[in-house]
N, C-alpha and C positions, 0 to 999 in steps of 0.2 A: 549513418543510421544507428540507432541504439535499440537493441532488443530488450523489451520490458516484459516482466511477468509480475503479477500481483497475487499475493496470498493473503487471505483474510484469516484473522485469528478467530478461534471459537468464540461464540457469543453466548451471553447469559441473559436471562430475563431479569430486568431491574425495574423497581417501582420508584418513580421520581415525581413528586408533587401530585400524587394520586394517579399518575399516568404510567402505564406499562410500556417499557421500551426494551429493545434488544441492544445490548452494549457489548463490545469486545471484552473478553477476559484477558487482562494484561498478564504476561509472564515474561520475564527477562531472559532472552536467549543467551545472554553473556554470563549468567550465573549458572554455569554447568555444575553438576549434571542435571539440573532441573529443567532442561529444555524438553519439550514434548512435541515432536513433529506431527503427531496425530491431531494436534490442536489447530493445525493450519490446513487450509484448502486453497488450491489454485483457482482463481476466479476469472482471469483474463490474461491474455498476452497480446502485445501489439508492438509496433515499431514507431519511434519518433525520430525526427531529424532535429538535433540540437547541436549547435556548434561547440558546446562545451565538452571537454573531456573529464571535467571534475564530477565525480559520481554524486557528491552531495548537492551540487547545483542541479544535476539532472534529476535527482530524487525530489528536489523542491519543485521542479517543473512537473513531475508526475503527480506530486501532491496537489498542485494547483489544478491540473487536469481533472483529478478525481473529485475536486471540490467545485467544479464548474458545471454549468448547465448550458445548453445551447442559447438560452435567452439571458444567461447571467455568467459571462466568461470571466474567470479569475486567472486565465493564462492567455498566451498569445493567440491571436485569431487563427494562426496557421494550424492550431490543434483542434479546430472546430469539429472536424470529422471524427477524430478520436473521442472527443467529448460526446458526440452524438451516439457513437457505438457503445461507449461506456454506459451512458444513461439508458440506451435501448435495452440493455441487460438488467436494468433496475438495480444496479449495484450502489451500495452506500459509499460515502466518502471514506478515505483512509483514516484509520484511528490508531491510537497507541497499541502496539502489539502486532499490527499487521506487518507484512514483509514485502519489500519491493526488490525485485531482482533486476539489475541493470547489467547487460552483457555478462551474465553468469556470476556477477558479484552481488551478494545479498546484503540488504540493509533493513534493520528493523525500525519502525516508526517509534521513536522514544517520546518521553514527556515533552522534550523540546528538540526538534530536528530528528536526525537519524543516527544510528550506530551501525557500523559494519559488523556483520556476523562472520566469525572465522570460517574459512573454507572447509575445515574438517568437521563442522557442526552440521548434522542432517537437518534440513528445514521441513520438508514435507514427506509424509509417509507414502 
């Protein structure tokens, strides 16, 4: 079992094609000292059973879970209950700037894939 925590990045109001949406504010945790732990908030924690020990593979599974809906699964069927719980909280999908913690190792959602955050960088206030 892998212990997962998800932290959402601060969001800002954005107008796109005449529609107002809330989008995460991207900031790169790896460009120190510009990290800002107060811009993240923990939104959920859960456990998943994944045979992989590769953190990037597990992060991709978590990404697929957060982009799934009970009626539209983008991950393995075995994660259906996690998807239901996630959607019951009305959480959005993961976006650039959000952080996934897997067994106490933190990764930021990057433009493409994930980047590991050094252990000495504070993530959440």
